[in-house]
C-alpha positions in Angstrom: 157.6 187.0 26.4 156.0 185.1 29.3 152.7 183.4 28.6 149.7 184.5 30.6 146.1 183.3 29.9 143.1 184.1 31.8 139.8 184.7 30.1 136.3 183.6 29.5 135.5 182.6 25.9 132.2 180.6 26.2 129.3 182.0 24.2 127.1 184.3 26.2 129.7 185.1 28.9 132.5 187.6 29.3 132.4 190.8 27.3 130.3 189.4 24.4 127.7 188.4 26.9 127.0 192.1 27.4 126.5 192.9 23.7 122.7 193.1 24.2 123.3 196.2 26.5 125.3 198.2 23.9 123.8 200.7 21.5 123.7 199.7 17.8 126.8 201.6 16.8 129.0 200.2 19.7 127.7 196.6 19.0 128.5 197.0 15.3 132.0 198.1 15.9 132.8 195.5 18.5 131.1 192.6 16.8 132.8 193.4 13.5 136.1 192.7 15.2 135.1 189.1 15.5 135.1 189.1 11.7 134.3 186.3 9.3 135.7 182.9 10.1 138.2 183.3 7.3 140.0 186.6 7.0 140.3 188.3 3.6 143.6 187.9 1.8 146.3 190.3 2.9 146.9 193.3 0.6 150.1 194.9 2.1 152.3 192.0 3.1 153.8 189.6 0.5 153.6 185.8 1.3 157.2 185.7 2.7 156.5 188.8 4.8 153.2 187.3 6.0 154.9 184.1 7.2 157.6 186.1 9.1 155.0 188.5 10.5 152.7 185.7 11.7 155.6 183.9 13.4 156.8 187.2 15.0 153.3 188.1 16.3 152.7 184.7 17.7 155.9 185.0 19.6 155.4 188.6 20.8 151.9 187.9 21.9 152.7 184.4 23.3 149.9 182.9 21.2 149.6 179.1 21.2 147.7 176.8 18.9 144.9 176.5 21.4 144.3 180.2 21.6 141.5 181.8 19.5 143.0 183.4 16.4 142.6 187.1 17.0 143.3 188.5 13.5 146.2 190.6 14.5 148.1 190.3 11.2 144.9 191.2 9.2 144.4 194.3 11.3 148.1 195.4 10.8 147.9 194.6 7.1 144.7 196.7 6.7 146.3 199.6 8.5 149.5 199.5 6.5 147.7 199.1 3.2 145.6 202.2 3.8 148.5 204.2 5.3 146.8 204.4 8.8 149.6 205.0 11.2 149.8 206.4 14.8 150.7 209.8 13.3 154.3 209.8 14.5 157.5 207.9 14.0 161.1 208.1 15.1 163.2 210.3 12.8 165.8 207.6 12.3 163.4 205.0 10.8 161.4 205.1 7.5 157.6 205.2 7.3 155.9 202.4 9.2 155.2 200.3 6.2 158.7 200.4 4.9 160.1 199.7 8.4 157.8 196.6 8.6 159.0 195.4 5.3 162.7 195.9 6.1 162.5 194.4 9.6 160.7 191.3 8.4 163.3 190.8 5.7 165.9 191.3 8.4 164.3 188.6 10.5 164.5 186.2 7.6 168.1 187.2 6.8 169.1 186.8 10.4 167.4 183.4 10.7 169.0 182.3 7.4 172.4 183.4 8.7 172.1 181.6 12.0 170.1 178.5 10.8 171.4 177.2 7.5 169.3 179.2 5.2 165.9 178.8 6.9 163.4 181.7 7.1 162.3 183.0 10.5 158.9 181.2 10.2 160.8 177.9 9.6 162.9 177.9 12.8 161.8 176.5 16.1 160.3 178.4 19.0 163.5 178.5 21.0 165.5 179.7 18.0 163.0 182.5 17.4 163.1 183.5 21.0 166.9 183.7 20.9 166.8 185.7 17.7 164.2 188.2 19.0 166.1 188.4 22.3 169.2 189.4 20.3 167.2 192.2 18.6 165.8 193.4 21.9 169.2 193.3 23.6 170.8 195.5 20.8 168.8 198.4 22.3 169.6 201.5 20.2 172.2 199.6 18.3 172.1 199.0 14.5 170.2 195.9 13.2 170.3 195.6 9.4 170.4 199.3 9.0 167.6 200.0 11.5 167.8 201.0 15.2 166.8 197.8 17.0 164.9 199.5 19.8 162.8 201.5 17.4 161.9 198.4 15.4 161.0 196.7 18.6 158.7 199.6 19.6 157.0 199.5 16.2 156.4 195.7 16.4 155.0 195.8 19.9 153.0 199.0 19.3 151.2 197.5 16.3 150.8 194.1 17.8 149.3 195.3 21.1 147.0 197.8 19.5 145.5 195.1 17.2 145.4 192.4 19.9 143.9 194.5 22.7 141.2 196.0 20.5 139.6 192.5 20.3 136.9 191.3 22.8 138.7 188.0 23.4 141.7 189.9 24.7 139.4 192.0 26.9 138.3 188.9 28.6 141.9 187.8 29.2 142.8 191.1 30.9 139.5 191.4 32.8 138.3 194.5 31.0 134.5 194.6 31.0 134.2 196.1 27.6 132.2 199.0 26.4 129.5 200.2 28.7 127.7 202.6 26.4 125.1 203.9 26.9 124.8 202.8 30.6 128.4 203.8 31.6 130.7 202.8 34.3 129.6 204.0 37.8 132.0 202.3 40.2 135.3 204.0 39.4 138.4 203.1 41.4 140.7 200.2 42.0 139.1 196.9 42.7 135.5 198.2 42.1 133.4 196.2 39.7 130.0 196.8 38.2 127.3 194.3 39.0 127.4 193.1 35.4 131.1 192.5 35.2 132.6 189.0 35.5 134.1 188.4 39.0 137.9 187.8 38.9 
């Protein structure tokens, strides 16, 4: 849960500065990820689940208030509301949507138990960190009727898939973005295309 930030987010630079070179379909898909300034209301998560999930995702992704708001929760909510999963799950956990609901309720219950009735979203950063570290340290052990390691995998799998599908995250990790139709020519470690940002 260490915080790393390195990216270019000025208009016209980074990945988005290359949008004019993409074909129409690629540009449509990538630019749609920027979304409207305000995200539509969630359709899967309840308000208490939304609060717990947002706090969880901020912590897992080490997002601070100064970071652009990549709509991770909206992407996860849309996936769960339409039943879009990765196509697999561990045999000892329920379907993804049910596991999300139960694990978010467990975060709130665990926080309430440890912090005088407060919900997970209401406790401080350090307390969240300790609670999440406890879940992670349980490994395959039971956590509110769920195997902790498999819950952790679900959270991080969904969080990372939603986060790293966004062009702002591509800038952070130095990914040049889509190169269709021109393609990547310089394959190999440390080799960059002339149009890629130097790092």
